C-alpha positions as CSV (number, residue, x, y, z in Angstrom):
1,R,-13.5,13.0,-49.2
2,A,-10.5,11.4,-47.8
3,G,-9.1,14.7,-46.9
4,V,-12.3,15.9,-45.2
5,A,-12.5,12.6,-43.3
6,D,-8.8,12.8,-42.1
7,A,-9.5,16.4,-40.9
8,G,-12.7,15.4,-39.0
9,E,-10.8,12.4,-37.3
10,A,-7.9,14.8,-36.6
11,G,-10.2,17.4,-35.0
12,S,-12.1,14.7,-33.0
13,M,-8.7,13.3,-31.7
14,L,-7.5,16.8,-30.6
15,A,-11.0,17.5,-28.8
16,T,-10.7,14.1,-27.1
17,R,-6.9,15.0,-25.8
18,E,-8.0,18.3,-24.8
19,S,-10.9,16.8,-22.8
20,E,-8.8,14.3,-21.2
21,G,-6.1,17.1,-20.4
22,E,-8.9,19.1,-18.5
23,D,-10.3,16.0,-16.8
24,G,-6.7,15.1,-15.7
25,R,-6.2,18.8,-14.2
26,R,-9.4,18.6,-12.5
27,R,-8.6,15.3,-11.0
28,L,-5.2,16.5,-9.8
29,R,-6.7,19.5,-8.0
30,Q,-9.1,17.1,-6.4
31,W,-6.4,14.8,-5.2
32,E,-4.4,17.7,-4.0
33,S,-7.2,19.0,-2.0
34,Q,-8.0,15.5,-0.5
35,Q,-4.5,15.0,0.3
36,V,-4.3,18.3,2.4
37,E,-7.5,17.2,4.3
38,L,-6.2,13.7,4.9
39,K,-3.0,15.4,6.2
40,K,-4.8,17.4,8.6
41,Q,-6.5,14.2,9.9
42,M,-3.2,12.2,10.3
43,V,-2.2,11.3,14.0
44,D,1.6,10.7,14.2
45,H,1.7,9.6,17.8
46,N,0.8,6.2,19.6
47,T,-2.9,5.8,20.5
48,E,-3.0,2.2,21.7
49,D,-1.9,0.6,24.9
50,W,0.1,-2.3,23.4
51,Q,2.2,0.3,21.4
52,S,4.0,1.4,24.7
53,N,4.9,-2.2,25.7
54,E,8.3,-3.3,24.8
55,D,7.4,-6.7,23.4
56,F,4.0,-5.3,22.0
57,A,1.9,-7.2,24.5
58,G,-1.9,-7.0,23.6
59,L,-1.0,-7.0,19.8
60,E,-2.3,-10.2,18.2
61,R,-2.6,-9.6,14.5
62,V,-0.8,-7.8,11.8
63,G,-1.7,-7.3,8.3
64,G,-0.2,-6.5,5.0
65,V,-1.8,-5.2,1.8
66,D,-0.3,-4.9,-1.7
67,L,-0.9,-4.8,-5.5
68,S,1.0,-7.0,-7.8
69,F,0.9,-6.3,-11.6
70,I,1.0,-8.4,-14.5
71,K,4.1,-8.1,-16.5
72,E,4.1,-5.3,-19.0
73,D,0.6,-4.5,-17.8
74,E,0.0,-1.4,-15.8
75,V,-3.7,-1.7,-15.5
76,N,-4.7,-5.2,-14.4
77,A,-3.2,-6.2,-11.0
78,C,-3.9,-8.6,-8.0
79,A,-4.9,-7.0,-5.0
80,S,-3.8,-8.8,-1.7
81,L,-4.5,-8.9,1.9
82,V,-2.8,-11.1,4.3
83,V,-3.3,-11.3,7.9
84,L,-0.8,-12.9,10.4
85,S,-0.8,-13.7,14.1
86,Y,1.5,-12.0,16.3
87,P,4.2,-12.6,17.6
88,D,4.2,-16.1,15.7
89,L,3.8,-14.5,12.2
90,E,1.6,-17.3,11.0
91,V,-0.9,-16.7,8.2
92,I,-4.5,-16.7,9.4
93,Y,-6.3,-15.1,6.6
94,E,-5.4,-14.3,3.0
95,E,-7.2,-12.9,-0.1
96,C,-6.0,-12.2,-3.5
97,R,-8.4,-10.6,-6.2
98,M,-7.8,-9.1,-9.8
99,V,-8.6,-5.6,-10.1
100,C,-8.5,-3.2,-12.9
101,L,-6.9,0.3,-12.1
102,N,-8.6,3.1,-14.2
103,A,-6.8,6.0,-12.4
104,P,-3.6,7.2,-13.9
105,Y,-0.2,6.9,-12.1
106,I,1.0,10.3,-10.8
107,P,4.1,10.5,-8.7
108,G,3.1,11.7,-5.2
109,F,-0.5,10.5,-5.6
110,L,-0.2,6.5,-5.8
111,A,-2.7,6.0,-3.0
112,F,-5.5,7.4,-4.9
113,R,-4.9,4.9,-7.8
114,E,-4.2,1.8,-5.5
115,A,-5.8,2.3,-2.0
116,P,-9.5,2.0,-3.0
117,F,-9.0,-1.6,-4.0
118,L,-7.0,-2.4,-0.9
119,E,-9.6,-0.7,1.3
120,E,-12.1,-2.9,-0.4
121,A,-10.3,-6.0,0.6
122,V,-10.2,-5.0,4.3
123,R,-13.9,-4.1,4.3
124,R,-14.6,-7.5,2.8
125,L,-12.8,-9.1,5.8
126,Q,-14.6,-7.0,8.1
127,H,-18.0,-8.1,6.7
128,K,-16.9,-11.7,6.7
129,D,-15.0,-12.0,10.0
130,P,-14.3,-8.8,12.1
131,S,-12.4,-11.0,14.5
132,L,-9.6,-11.5,11.9
133,L,-9.0,-7.7,11.2
134,P,-5.4,-6.9,11.5
135,Q,-4.6,-4.5,14.6
136,I,-2.0,-2.8,12.3
137,K,-1.3,-2.9,8.7
138,D,2.2,-2.7,6.8
139,L,1.8,-0.5,4.0
140,H,6.3,-1.1,4.9
141,E,16.6,-1.8,16.9
142,R,17.4,1.9,16.7
143,G,21.1,1.0,16.0
144,N,19.8,-0.6,12.7
145,A,18.0,2.5,11.4
146,F,18.6,6.1,10.4
147,T,16.2,9.0,9.8
148,L,15.2,10.3,6.5
149,T,14.8,14.1,6.7
150,G,13.3,16.5,4.0
151,T,14.5,19.7,2.9
152,S,12.3,21.3,5.5
153,G,13.9,19.4,8.2
154,K,10.8,17.4,8.9
155,V,11.5,13.7,9.5
156,L,9.6,11.7,6.8
157,G,10.6,8.2,7.5
158,M,13.3,5.7,8.6
159,A,15.6,3.6,6.7
160,L,15.9,0.3,8.4
161,K,18.2,-2.7,8.1
162,S,15.6,-5.4,8.7
163,C,17.8,-8.3,9.1
164,E,21.4,-9.4,9.7
165,K,22.1,-10.6,6.1
166,S,20.2,-7.7,4.5
167,T,22.5,-5.3,2.4
168,K,19.5,-3.2,1.3
169,P,17.5,-1.0,3.9
170,I,13.6,-1.0,3.7
171,Y,11.9,2.3,4.3
172,V,9.2,2.9,7.2
173,S,7.2,6.0,6.7
174,V,5.3,8.1,9.2
175,G,1.9,6.4,9.9
176,H,-1.5,7.0,11.3
177,R,-2.0,6.6,15.1
178,I,1.4,5.3,15.6
179,S,4.6,7.0,16.4
180,L,7.6,6.7,13.7
181,G,9.8,5.2,16.4
182,T,7.1,2.4,17.3
183,A,6.4,1.6,13.5
184,T,10.0,1.1,13.0
185,R,10.5,-1.1,16.0
186,L,7.2,-3.1,15.3
187,T,8.4,-3.5,11.5
188,H,11.7,-4.9,12.6
189,S,10.1,-7.4,14.9
190,C,8.0,-8.5,11.9
191,C,11.1,-9.4,9.7
192,K,12.5,-12.9,9.5
193,Y,14.2,-11.6,6.1
194,R,14.7,-8.4,4.4
195,V,10.9,-7.9,3.8
196,P,8.4,-7.9,6.6
197,E,6.4,-11.1,6.9
198,P,2.9,-9.4,6.3
199,I,4.2,-8.4,2.8
200,R,6.6,-11.3,2.0
201,Q,3.8,-13.9,2.5
202,F,2.1,-13.0,-0.8
203,V,4.9,-11.2,-2.9
204,G,5.9,-13.8,-5.4
205,S,3.9,-16.5,-3.8
206,P,2.4,-19.5,-5.6
207,V,-1.1,-18.2,-5.0
208,T,-0.4,-14.8,-6.4
209,T,1.4,-16.1,-9.2
210,W,-1.5,-18.5,-10.1
211,I,-3.9,-15.5,-9.9
212,L,-1.9,-13.3,-12.0
213,T,-1.7,-16.0,-14.6
214,S,-5.2,-17.4,-14.5
215,G,-7.1,-14.0,-13.6
216,G,-8.9,-15.7,-10.8
217,A,-9.5,-14.9,-7.1
218,M,-8.9,-16.6,-3.8
219,E,-9.8,-15.8,-0.3
220,G,-9.7,-17.9,3.0
């Protein structure tokens, strides 16, 4: 009987793995298709008046979003949104909320795993107080940057020395509705230290640490 039971369990496990494998392949095909469509919609040049101003006059708010994971836990994380005034870079809104990531991590498709929770944070702010919505979000002088070029010759982003004392560059990728040059210049203007302020404000902050250890939520 034990042999029959063991064989049944083994068959069930094999069927589960095969099902998960097929589901994974189906998910990957879907993500690849969505990625192609999103690429078609991307606008890689400036579309706002303030972007052409040397001092970004007209830009009043910048924001940052990020996920911070619990140590040795790849599923539970803290999704954070911070909005800062510009050019003062003072925090005017922040939200941290624990989330559970069910989608697997697949290199090249990180946004499909993490972005839905970050989009929800932005939508909550839009519902709560649209006047605080950032005009630009950091997902991350020309003399401090150099281009990153793919094998096809296409420029993919910039490596930027964000502050005088920094020995490690940060990377600015091609964005949506903003040119790479403008994105790099704006990122540099948001850096008091190596990490841009919209990101630095919640990475390793006491609030984020409390959220990760208590499993709570904070917004305000």
